[in-house]
C-alpha positions in Angstrom: 2.0 -0.5 -51.2 3.5 2.6 -49.7 1.4 5.6 -49.0 2.0 9.0 -50.6 3.9 11.1 -48.0 2.0 14.2 -49.2 -1.4 12.5 -49.0 -4.0 14.8 -47.5 -5.8 13.4 -44.5 -9.2 14.6 -43.4 -8.8 17.1 -40.6 -11.3 19.2 -38.7 -10.8 23.0 -38.6 -10.4 22.9 -34.9 -7.5 20.4 -35.2 -5.4 22.9 -37.1 -6.2 25.7 -34.6 -5.3 23.4 -31.7 -2.0 22.5 -33.3 -1.2 26.2 -34.1 -2.0 27.1 -30.5 0.3 24.3 -29.3 3.2 25.5 -31.5 2.8 29.0 -30.2 2.5 27.9 -26.6 5.5 25.6 -26.7 7.6 28.2 -28.4 7.4 30.2 -25.3 9.5 27.6 -23.4 12.8 28.3 -25.3 12.1 32.0 -25.0 11.6 31.7 -21.2 14.7 29.6 -20.8 16.8 32.1 -22.8 15.5 34.9 -20.6 16.4 33.0 -17.5 20.0 32.1 -18.7 20.8 35.2 -20.8 23.5 36.3 -18.2 25.0 32.9 -17.9 28.2 31.8 -19.8 27.5 31.4 -23.5 27.9 27.6 -23.5 25.2 27.4 -20.8 22.8 29.5 -22.9 23.5 27.2 -25.9 22.7 24.0 -24.0 19.7 25.5 -22.2 18.1 26.8 -25.4 18.8 23.5 -27.3 17.3 21.5 -24.4 14.2 23.7 -24.2 13.6 23.5 -28.0 14.2 19.7 -27.9 11.7 19.3 -25.1 9.1 21.6 -26.7 9.3 19.7 -30.0 9.1 16.3 -28.1 5.9 17.5 -26.4 4.5 18.6 -29.7 5.1 15.2 -31.3 3.2 13.5 -28.5 -0.1 15.1 -29.7 -2.6 12.3 -30.5 -0.5 9.6 -28.9 -0.1 10.3 -25.2 -3.5 9.2 -24.2 -3.0 5.7 -25.4 0.4 4.9 -23.9 1.5 4.1 -20.4 3.0 6.9 -18.3 6.4 5.1 -18.1 6.6 4.8 -21.9 5.8 8.5 -22.3 8.5 9.5 -19.7 11.0 7.3 -21.5 10.2 8.9 -24.9 10.6 12.4 -23.4 13.7 11.8 -21.3 15.5 8.7 -22.6 15.2 8.8 -26.4 16.3 11.6 -28.8 14.0 10.6 -31.6 10.8 12.4 -32.6 8.7 9.6 -34.0 6.3 9.2 -31.0 4.0 6.8 -32.9 6.7 4.3 -33.6 8.3 4.6 -30.1 5.0 4.2 -28.3 3.9 1.2 -30.5 3.4 -2.1 -28.7 5.7 -4.2 -30.8 9.0 -3.9 -32.8 9.2 -5.1 -36.4 11.7 -7.9 -36.7 13.7 -6.0 -39.4 14.6 -3.4 -36.8 16.1 -5.7 -34.2 19.5 -4.7 -32.7 22.6 -6.8 -33.1 26.1 -7.0 -31.7 27.8 -5.3 -34.6 25.7 -2.2 -34.1 26.7 -2.1 -30.4 30.4 -2.4 -31.3 30.1 0.4 -33.9 28.3 2.7 -31.4 30.9 2.1 -28.7 33.8 2.8 -31.2 32.1 6.1 -32.2 31.6 7.0 -28.6 35.2 6.4 -27.7 36.3 8.4 -30.8 34.1 11.3 -29.7 35.3 11.3 -26.1 38.9 11.1 -27.3 38.4 14.2 -29.5 36.7 16.1 -26.7 39.5 15.2 -24.3 42.1 16.4 -26.8 40.3 19.7 -27.2 40.1 20.2 -23.4 43.7 19.3 -22.9 45.0 21.6 -25.6 42.6 24.5 -25.1 45.4 26.7 -23.7 48.1 25.7 -26.2 46.5 25.1 -29.6 44.7 27.6 -31.8 41.1 28.4 -30.8 39.7 27.4 -34.2 41.4 24.0 -34.1 40.3 23.4 -30.5 36.8 24.5 -31.4 36.4 22.3 -34.4 37.9 19.2 -32.9 35.8 19.8 -29.8 32.6 20.2 -31.9 33.3 17.0 -33.8 34.0 15.3 -30.4 30.6 16.4 -29.1 28.8 15.3 -32.3 30.4 11.8 -32.3 29.9 11.4 -28.5 26.2 12.4 -28.6 24.7 11.8 -32.1 26.8 8.8 -33.2 27.7 7.3 -29.9 25.2 7.8 -27.1 22.2 8.1 -29.4 23.2 4.9 -31.2 23.6 3.1 -27.9 20.2 4.3 -26.8 18.7 3.0 -30.1 20.4 -0.4 -29.6 19.3 -0.7 -26.0 15.7 0.2 -26.8 15.5 -2.2 -29.7 16.9 -4.9 -27.5 13.9 -4.6 -25.3 11.4 -4.5 -28.2 10.9 -0.7 -28.7 10.9 0.7 -32.2 13.8 3.3 -31.9 15.8 3.4 -35.1 19.1 5.3 -35.0 18.7 9.0 -35.7 22.1 9.0 -37.6 21.9 6.5 -40.4 25.4 6.4 -42.0 25.1 10.0 -43.5 28.6 9.7 -45.0 27.3 7.0 -47.4 24.4 9.2 -48.8 24.5 9.0 -52.6 22.7 12.4 -52.9 22.1 15.6 -51.0 18.4 14.9 -50.7 19.0 11.5 -49.1 21.6 13.0 -46.7 19.1 15.5 -45.3 15.9 13.6 -45.7 16.8 10.1 -44.6 20.3 9.9 -43.1 21.3 13.0 -41.1 19.4 13.6 -37.8 16.2 11.6 -38.6 14.7 13.0 -35.4 14.4 16.5 -36.9 13.5 15.1 -40.3 10.6 13.1 -38.8 9.2 16.2 -37.0 9.8 18.5 -40.0 7.9 16.2 -42.3 4.9 16.0 -39.9 4.6 19.6 -38.8 6.2 21.6 -41.7 6.7 19.8 -45.0 3.4 18.0 -45.4 1.1 20.9 -44.3 3.1 23.4 -46.5 3.3 21.0 -49.4 -0.5 20.8 -49.6 -0.7 24.6 -50.1 2.5 25.5 -52.0 3.9 22.3 -53.4 6.8 20.1 -52.5 9.6 22.4 -53.8 8.5 25.5 -51.9 7.7 23.5 -48.8 11.2 21.9 -48.9 12.8 25.4 -49.1 10.7 26.7 -46.2 11.7 23.7 -44.1 15.4 24.5 -44.7 14.7 28.2 -43.9 13.1 27.2 -40.5 16.0 24.9 -39.8 18.4 27.8 -40.4 16.4 30.1 -38.0 16.4 27.4 -35.3 20.1 27.0 -35.6 20.5 30.8 -35.2 18.9 30.5 -31.8 21.4 27.9 -30.5 24.5 29.1 -32.4 24.3 32.9 -33.2 22.2 33.9 -30.2 24.5 32.5 -27.5 27.5 33.8 -29.4 26.1 37.3 -29.9 27.3 37.3 -33.4 27.6 35.5 -36.7 23.9 36.2 -37.5 22.7 34.9 -40.8 25.5 32.4 -41.3 23.4 29.3 -40.2 20.4 30.5 -42.2 22.5 31.0 -45.3 24.0 27.5 -44.8 20.7 25.8 -44.9 19.4 27.9 -47.8 22.4 26.7 -49.7 21.4 23.1 -48.9 17.9 23.8 -50.3 19.5 25.3 -53.4 21.8 22.3 -53.7 18.9 19.9 -53.6 16.9 21.9 -56.1 19.9 21.8 -58.5 20.3 18.1 -57.8 16.7 17.4 -58.9 16.8 19.7 -61.9 17.3 18.6 -65.5 20.9 19.9 -65.3 21.5 17.9 -62.1 20.1 14.8 -63.8 22.5 15.2 -66.7 25.4 15.6 -64.3 24.3 12.6 -62.3 24.1 14.6 -59.0 21.4 12.4 -57.5 23.1 9.0 -57.5 26.4 7.1 -57.6 29.8 8.7 -57.0 28.9 12.1 -58.6 25.9 12.3 -56.2 28.1 11.3 -53.2 30.7 13.9 -54.1 28.1 16.6 -54.6 26.6 15.8 -51.2 30.0 16.0 -49.6 31.0 19.3 -51.2 27.7 21.1 -50.5 27.5 20.0 -46.9 31.1 20.4 -46.0 32.5 23.5 -47.8 30.0 26.0 -46.3 30.3 24.6 -42.7 32.1 27.8 -41.5 28.8 29.6 -42.2 27.0 27.3 -39.8 29.7 27.0 -37.1 31.0 30.5 -37.5 34.0 32.1 -35.8 32.0 33.9 -33.0 30.3 30.6 -32.1 33.6 28.7 -31.9 35.5 31.4 -30.0 32.7 32.6 -27.6 30.8 29.3 -27.0 32.8 26.2 -27.8 36.2 27.2 -26.6 34.9 28.5 -23.3 33.0 25.2 -22.9 36.3 23.3 -23.2 38.1 25.8 -21.0 35.5 25.0 -18.3 35.9 21.2 -18.9 39.6 21.6 -18.4 39.1 23.4 -15.1 36.6 20.8 -13.8 38.7 17.8 -14.9 42.3 19.0 -14.7 43.7 15.5 -15.2 42.6 15.6 -18.9 
């Protein structure tokens, strides 16, 4: 029998205060990193803030688990795995259903090669092709290299040695609904953390619908810090993008959405594709492409002139 994801667990008042203090304390890390790098090139600021937010969230997810795991396993979780499910990663055994296989390895390698090829194209054409084309091809190259390539390879390698580390990207293009795309298939690392620290606590107070909307609002604000802040422009675009996703899921789950079949089958898949893809220029807006991504590939072209 599966447990209710919104089930309330007994918690002492001090536990909530300690968690709030931890959130506030760890939020100072990205702020400090931004302050130290604010005069650096925009792409350096982007990576620095993203890395600081990633590390802060990883440290937060360790609460309650770090005392029972060996030091090497904690270090591996923090530095060698992008997932946010500390409980699963630090567990002593791997369920048989999660075992890695050769087909997964081949798929991960293919996505890595594709990502590197796209990034190489962007770097080699950064002075001849349009900035928007270079930026979008380069961004896709980064996503395929990291999220679909290296992260999948890390998942395969950890599962080969018996560690529960499922891929964080779980064939999102196959999602039959917008809710499944964001909740189960796209960036499961953030979804795991969001469910634990945002959705469940908020749902207990305000219900699942409002809690889900607030999670998307927070996601938008987080993306503002790694997209709009380094670009010094495009403010509001990422937040609007994620609010549109929340609105899309709400429509999908409404009576109207049910009659239109937006939650399953090919209508649900098409709905997912349209809602996630069409507003993407709000998320990766022009200032970000021109001031962050294009200079990044200009720098790569300088460092590796043979590309």
